[in-house]
C-alpha positions in Angstrom: 19.7 -41.4 -22.5 21.7 -38.0 -22.6 19.4 -34.7 -23.0 19.8 -32.9 -26.2 21.5 -29.1 -25.1 18.1 -27.7 -26.4 16.5 -30.3 -23.8 19.2 -28.7 -21.2 18.6 -25.5 -21.7 14.9 -25.8 -21.6 15.1 -27.5 -18.5 17.9 -24.9 -16.5 16.3 -22.7 -14.0 19.6 -20.9 -13.4 22.2 -20.1 -15.5 25.4 -20.4 -13.9 27.3 -17.6 -16.1 24.9 -15.1 -15.9 25.9 -13.9 -12.1 29.7 -13.1 -12.9 28.6 -11.1 -16.0 26.2 -9.4 -14.1 29.6 -8.4 -12.1 31.5 -7.6 -15.1 28.6 -5.3 -16.1 28.6 -3.5 -12.4 32.3 -3.4 -12.4 32.1 -1.4 -15.6 29.4 1.5 -14.4 32.0 1.6 -11.3 35.0 2.0 -13.3 33.0 5.0 -15.6 32.0 7.2 -12.2 35.7 7.0 -10.6 37.9 6.1 -13.1 41.5 4.8 -11.5 42.9 5.4 -15.4 42.0 7.3 -18.0 43.9 8.2 -21.6 42.8 9.9 -25.0 44.0 7.3 -26.8 42.1 4.6 -25.2 38.5 5.5 -25.5 37.3 1.6 -24.2 38.6 3.2 -20.8 35.8 6.3 -20.9 33.0 3.7 -21.8 32.1 1.9 -18.7 28.4 3.5 -19.5 27.9 0.5 -21.1 28.1 -1.7 -18.7 24.1 -0.2 -18.4 23.5 -1.3 -21.8 24.5 -4.9 -21.2 22.5 -5.3 -18.0 19.5 -4.2 -20.6 20.4 -7.2 -23.0 20.5 -9.7 -19.7 17.0 -8.5 -18.5 15.3 -8.8 -21.4 16.4 -12.3 -21.8 15.9 -12.8 -18.9 12.2 -12.1 -18.1 10.9 -13.2 -22.2 12.4 -16.4 -21.0 10.3 -16.6 -18.1 7.4 -15.0 -19.3 7.8 -17.4 -22.6 8.4 -20.7 -20.1 5.3 -19.7 -17.9 3.0 -19.3 -21.0 4.0 -23.1 -22.1 3.6 -24.3 -18.7 0.1 -23.0 -18.1 -0.9 -21.8 -21.9 -0.6 -18.3 -21.0 0.8 -16.0 -18.3 -0.3 -13.8 -15.4 0.3 -9.9 -16.6 -1.1 -9.6 -12.9 1.9 -11.9 -10.9 4.3 -10.8 -13.4 4.1 -6.9 -12.3 3.7 -7.9 -8.7 7.3 -9.7 -9.1 8.5 -6.6 -10.7 7.3 -4.3 -8.1 8.9 -6.4 -5.5 11.9 -6.7 -7.0 12.3 -3.4 -7.8 10.6 -1.2 -5.6 11.4 -1.4 -2.1 15.4 -0.6 -2.7 14.8 2.0 -5.4 12.1 3.8 -3.1 14.3 3.6 -0.3 17.6 5.3 -2.1 14.7 8.1 -3.6 13.5 8.9 -0.5 16.5 9.4 1.4 17.9 11.1 -1.5 15.6 13.4 -1.7 15.1 13.8 1.9 18.5 14.5 2.5 19.0 17.5 -0.7 15.3 19.0 -0.2 14.9 18.8 3.5 18.2 18.6 5.1 20.2 20.6 2.7 17.6 23.1 1.8 17.6 22.5 -1.7 13.8 23.1 -2.0 14.6 23.8 -5.7 15.0 20.1 -6.4 11.5 19.2 -5.5 9.7 19.7 -8.3 12.0 16.8 -9.7 11.1 14.0 -7.0 7.5 12.8 -8.3 9.2 11.7 -11.5 11.8 9.4 -10.0 8.5 7.4 -7.9 6.9 7.2 -11.3 9.9 6.1 -13.5 10.4 8.9 -15.7 13.7 10.0 -14.5 15.0 9.4 -18.0 13.5 12.3 -19.6 14.3 14.7 -16.8 16.4 17.6 -17.6 18.5 17.5 -13.9 19.1 15.0 -11.5 18.7 15.2 -7.9 22.5 14.8 -6.8 23.4 10.7 -6.5 20.2 9.7 -8.8 21.7 9.8 -12.3 21.8 6.2 -12.5 17.8 5.8 -12.1 17.4 6.8 -15.8 18.2 3.3 -16.5 15.2 1.4 -14.3 13.3 4.4 -15.9 13.9 2.8 -19.2 13.3 -0.7 -17.9 9.9 -0.2 -16.4 8.6 1.9 -19.4 9.1 -1.2 -21.7 8.3 -4.1 -19.1 5.0 -1.9 -18.9 4.2 -2.5 -22.9 6.6 -5.8 -23.7 4.4 -8.5 -21.7 1.0 -6.8 -23.1 2.9 -7.0 -26.6 3.7 -10.9 -25.8 0.1 -11.1 -25.2 -1.5 -9.5 -28.1 0.6 -10.5 -30.6 1.0 -14.2 -32.3 4.2 -15.5 -31.0 5.0 -16.3 -35.0 4.9 -12.3 -35.2 7.0 -11.2 -32.5 10.6 -11.5 -34.1 9.2 -9.3 -36.8 7.4 -6.4 -34.0 10.9 -6.6 -32.5 12.7 -5.6 -35.4 10.1 -3.6 -36.1 11.1 -1.8 -33.0 14.3 -1.7 -32.8 14.6 -0.3 -36.0 12.6 2.7 -34.9 14.1 3.0 -31.7 17.6 2.9 -33.5 16.5 5.8 -35.9 15.2 7.8 -33.4 18.3 8.1 -31.3 20.2 8.8 -34.6 18.0 11.7 -35.3 16.4 10.2 -38.4 12.9 10.3 -37.3 12.4 14.1 -36.5 10.3 15.5 -34.3 11.6 17.7 -31.5 11.5 16.2 -28.1 8.2 17.7 -26.2 9.2 19.5 -22.8 6.4 18.7 -19.8 7.9 20.9 -17.1 11.5 19.5 -16.1 10.5 16.3 -18.4 11.8 16.4 -22.1 9.9 13.7 -23.6 11.4 11.7 -26.8 10.2 7.8 -27.0 12.1 7.1 -29.8 15.3 8.5 -28.1 15.3 6.0 -24.9 17.8 2.9 -24.7 15.4 0.3 -25.4 16.8 -1.7 -28.3 19.1 -3.2 -26.1 16.0 -4.8 -23.9 14.4 -6.1 -27.2 17.2 -7.8 -28.3 17.7 -9.6 -25.3 14.2 -10.3 -25.6 14.4 -11.8 -29.3 17.4 -13.7 -28.0 14.7 -15.5 -25.6 12.0 -16.2 -27.9 14.7 -17.3 -30.2 16.3 -20.1 -28.0 12.7 -20.6 -26.8 12.1 -22.4 -30.4 13.8 -25.9 -31.2 14.9 -24.2 -34.6 16.1 -21.4 -33.0 18.1 -23.0 -30.7 19.8 -24.8 -33.1 20.6 -22.0 -35.2 22.1 -20.1 -32.9 24.0 -23.3 -31.5 25.5 -23.9 -34.8 26.6 -20.1 -34.7 27.6 -19.6 -30.9 27.7 -22.9 -30.0 31.8 -23.4 -29.3 33.2 -23.6 -25.8 35.5 -20.4 -27.2 32.3 -18.4 -29.0 32.4 -16.3 -25.3 36.0 -15.2 -25.3 36.5 -14.7 -29.0 33.1 -12.2 -28.7 34.1 -10.5 -25.7 37.4 -9.9 -27.3 35.5 -8.6 -30.5 33.5 -6.5 -28.3 36.3 -5.0 -26.5 37.8 -4.0 -29.8 34.6 -2.7 -30.9 34.6 0.1 -27.4 37.9 0.8 -28.4 37.7 1.5 -32.2 34.0 2.7 -32.7 33.8 6.7 -33.2 32.8 9.1 -30.0 29.2 9.8 -30.8 27.9 5.6 -30.3 24.2 7.1 -31.7 22.9 4.9 -33.9 24.5 2.1 -36.0 27.6 1.8 -33.6 25.7 1.8 -30.7 23.5 -1.4 -33.0 26.9 -3.2 -33.0 28.0 -2.9 -29.7 24.3 -4.1 -28.5 24.8 -7.1 -31.3 27.7 -8.4 -29.6 26.3 -8.0 -26.3 23.7 -10.4 -27.6 25.9 -12.8 -29.2 28.0 -12.8 -25.9 25.1 -13.3 -23.7 23.6 -16.4 -26.4 27.3 -18.1 -25.9 27.1 -18.2 -22.3 23.8 -19.8 -22.2 23.2 -22.3 -25.1 26.3 -24.0 -23.0 27.5 -23.5 -19.8 31.1 -24.9 -19.7 32.7 -21.9 -21.7 35.9 -21.1 -21.7 36.5 -18.5 -18.7 33.9 -20.3 -17.0 36.1 -20.6 -13.3 36.4 -17.0 -13.8 32.5 -16.3 -13.9 31.7 -18.9 -11.2 34.3 -17.7 -8.3 32.3 -17.4 -5.5 33.0 -13.8 -4.5 32.3 -12.5 -8.6 28.9 -14.8 -8.5 27.9 -13.2 -5.1 29.1 -9.5 -6.4 26.8 -10.5 -9.3 24.1 -11.2 -7.2 24.0 -8.1 -5.4 24.6 -6.0 -8.5 21.2 -4.3 -8.3 21.6 -3.4 -4.8 25.2 -1.8 -5.7 24.0 0.3 -9.0 21.5 1.8 -6.7 24.0 2.7 -4.2 27.2 3.3 -5.7 27.1 7.0 -6.0 26.1 7.3 -2.3 29.0 5.3 -1.6 31.2 7.4 -4.1 30.2 10.4 -2.6 31.1 9.2 1.5 34.4 7.9 -0.1 35.3 11.4 -1.4 34.5 13.1 1.5 36.4 10.6 4.2 39.2 10.1 2.0 39.1 14.1 1.5 39.8 14.2 5.3 42.3 12.8 5.6 44.4 14.1 2.3 43.8 10.9 0.3 43.4 11.6 -3.5 44.9 8.5 -5.0 42.4 7.5 -7.7 43.0 3.6 -7.3 42.2 3.8 -3.8 38.9 5.9 -4.2 38.0 3.3 -6.8 38.9 0.3 -4.9 37.3 1.8 -1.3 34.1 3.1 -2.8 33.2 -0.1 -4.8 34.0 -2.2 -1.4 31.6 0.1 0.3 28.9 0.3 -2.6 29.3 -3.7 -2.1 28.8 -4.0 1.3 25.9 -1.5 1.3 24.4 -4.0 -1.2 24.8 -6.8 0.8 23.6 -5.5 3.9 20.7 -4.3 1.9 20.0 -7.5 -0.1 19.9 -9.4 3.2 17.1 -7.1 5.0 15.2 -5.2 2.5 15.1 -7.4 -0.1 15.0 -10.4 1.6 12.0 -9.3 3.6 10.0 -8.1 0.2 10.6 -11.5 -1.5 8.7 -13.6 1.3 5.6 -12.0 -0.9 6.6 -13.0 -4.6 4.0 -15.0 -6.1 5.8 -18.4 -7.5 4.4 -17.8 -10.9 
């Protein structure tokens, strides 16, 4: 007897469409930092930064799915093993990049004024910095993720699962209201930091986590399948996302951002509820999947690659924006691939199985 779609979902160890999704997320980020085409009439061309938001939704979904499945299998999940896995996944490459960049600017370039910022990168507080060390700007998103994952697993352990959805909705409402400036209260300056927790971008992480919670239950899966279970759902929702990216106002804070995050969450739902979606052949092309596999490294290295590319092409008199975009994207991939096969592969040996 064939498995139901819910049983197939629960038994799936890897979601075959998600590396392709990672590719498109990182493509948006690469575009954002060196757009080969821009136009005031096409807002969508300047909104590649939303690729990071989609990464947040994806991260929240995957991490929470793993935790919930571990809890089902063993009766609980191990906080210790969770944090060890996060450390092994995130810190080696992240600390390598932060150390190399900091050494270059503070020591070699004699930018001693930047030394005061270095510790905050190591402690994942760069999203609150008022000034960034050059090329380390993208680390803000990793800070947001690690701050979230310091708290979210504890909430999953402490709060009965039947209340998780309510807690998540409350946290999203507080976060959206904080970003929109509806909660009042001035940011708190702490040295070079400007701390305002409700204003940090946690909502898409929570939405991804709530999607994981909903799909982990039979009734939640069946409800979402009835809405997003068509082969065409991901395609139609992607068109809707692109339209939103074009027509929403310049200031996305508050409701516009929430609308975008909800559509992203719906796209993700449609990609994992069934894997034979329209567009799966594009998402599962080997070059696209491979780029998605190493997207973490691409994200960390891409501004370094852009800096090297700009210097090199400028030296030989090339300023074509398409050549810059394609060259720096390729260089970021090559560096990330090498890093994946060396640094990341080495440390994965120490990853606990559960």
